[in-house]
C-alpha positions in Angstrom: -0.1 -0.2 -0.2 1.1 3.4 -1.1 0.3 6.8 0.9 1.2 10.0 0.1 1.3 11.3 4.0 4.5 11.1 5.7 4.8 12.4 9.3 8.1 14.7 9.8 9.6 14.6 13.1 11.7 17.8 13.8 14.7 16.5 16.4 17.1 19.3 18.0 20.2 17.6 17.0 19.9 13.6 16.7 17.8 12.7 13.8 20.2 10.3 12.3 20.8 8.5 16.0 16.8 8.5 16.1 16.3 6.9 13.1 18.9 4.2 13.2 17.5 3.3 16.6 13.9 3.2 15.4 14.9 1.1 12.3 16.8 -1.1 14.4 13.9 -1.6 16.9 11.0 -2.3 14.4 10.9 -5.4 11.7 10.7 -4.3 8.1 12.4 -1.1 8.5 14.8 1.2 6.9 16.7 4.2 6.3 15.9 5.5 2.8 18.3 8.6 2.7 19.5 11.2 4.3 20.6 14.5 3.1 22.7 16.7 5.1 22.9 20.6 6.2 25.4 22.2 3.4 28.2 24.7 4.5 26.8 27.6 6.9 27.9 30.1 4.4 24.8 29.4 2.0 22.1 30.5 4.1 22.1 32.0 7.7 19.4 29.5 8.8 22.3 26.9 8.5 24.7 28.0 11.1 25.8 25.6 12.9 24.0 22.8 11.5 26.8 21.4 8.9 26.7 17.8 8.7 23.3 17.5 10.7 19.9 16.1 9.0 18.6 18.3 6.6 16.2 15.8 5.8 15.8 12.2 6.4 13.8 9.6 5.3 12.8 6.2 7.0 10.2 3.7 7.0 9.2 2.0 10.3 7.4 -1.6 9.6 6.1 -0.1 6.6 5.0 3.4 7.6 6.9 6.4 6.1 8.6 9.0 8.0 10.6 12.0 7.4 12.7 13.7 9.9 15.3 16.9 10.5 17.8 18.5 12.7 16.1 21.7 13.2 17.4 22.8 16.4 15.6 23.6 19.7 13.1 25.6 18.5 10.5 23.0 18.9 10.0 19.9 20.9 8.1 16.7 21.0 4.4 17.1 23.3 2.4 14.6 24.2 -0.3 15.7 21.9 1.2 13.7 19.0 2.3 9.9 19.8 2.8 6.9 17.8 0.6 3.8 18.4 2.4 0.4 18.2 -0.3 -2.3 17.9 1.0 -5.4 20.0 0.1 -9.1 19.2 0.8 -10.1 22.9 2.3 -9.5 26.2 5.8 -10.2 24.9 5.6 -7.8 22.1 4.0 -4.9 24.3 7.0 -5.8 27.1 9.6 -5.8 24.1 8.5 -2.5 22.8 8.2 -0.8 26.1 11.6 -1.9 27.8 13.2 -0.4 24.2 11.1 3.0 24.4 10.1 4.0 27.9 12.9 6.1 29.0 10.8 8.8 30.9 8.7 7.1 34.2 6.7 9.9 35.0 5.2 10.1 31.4 3.9 6.7 31.8 0.2 5.9 31.8 -2.3 3.9 30.1 0.3 2.3 27.3 1.5 5.7 26.8 5.4 6.3 27.5 8.1 8.9 26.0 11.4 7.4 24.5 15.1 8.7 24.9 14.7 11.4 22.1 11.4 12.8 23.2 8.3 11.4 21.4 5.8 9.9 22.7 4.4 6.2 21.9 1.1 4.2 22.8 2.3 0.2 23.2 -1.1 -1.0 22.9 -2.5 -4.7 22.6 -3.5 -4.6 19.3 -7.1 -6.3 20.5 -7.4 -3.4 23.3 -10.9 -3.1 22.0 -12.1 -6.7 23.2 -10.4 -5.9 26.7 -12.4 -2.7 27.2 -15.2 -4.9 28.7 -16.5 -2.2 31.2 -15.7 0.0 34.2 -13.8 -2.7 35.6 -11.5 -2.4 32.6 -11.5 1.1 32.1 -10.5 1.4 35.8 -8.0 -1.1 35.2 -6.4 0.8 32.2 -6.2 4.0 34.1 -4.2 2.4 36.7 -1.5 0.9 34.2 1.6 2.5 33.1 2.7 0.0 30.9 -0.2 -2.2 29.8 -0.4 -5.9 31.2 -3.2 -7.8 29.7 -3.7 -10.5 32.5 -4.9 -7.3 35.0 -7.8 -6.5 32.8 -10.6 -8.1 34.1 -12.6 -10.8 32.3 -16.0 -10.1 30.6 -17.6 -11.7 33.6 -15.6 -9.6 36.2 -13.4 -12.1 36.9 -9.3 -11.7 36.9 -8.1 -12.6 33.5 -5.1 -14.4 34.9 -2.0 -15.7 32.9 
């Protein structure tokens, strides 16, 4: 499937490090290309950016992204996040361990990585786990989602 949509991620000065990290984490991922800032004498906006990423293109598990090193003018906020739909608890645990770097940002499956980007690490079947008020209450008490901690539809603990 081809899409014309491609989110762009603005990093302070570590776009290439982030691309390499994400590509190494998600199967079916690759860096497509990196253009670097030219010599600062070409434009005042390039001052101090020589060699940094002017435009990086990469794909994570089939989803295309663009990124750049833009300096400190803008930072990531939780208003934008990337959702990872996980097949099972082992996959949740793997992505959570790799991406969660800011404990105070963890809630309901949301975490923030070492680059400041927010992620939602969720079971692909979350809708099936959300069986009523007890399930919502369980979710609200979680940082990392633990599937076995959701009550079953009959209200009994789900178990392992």
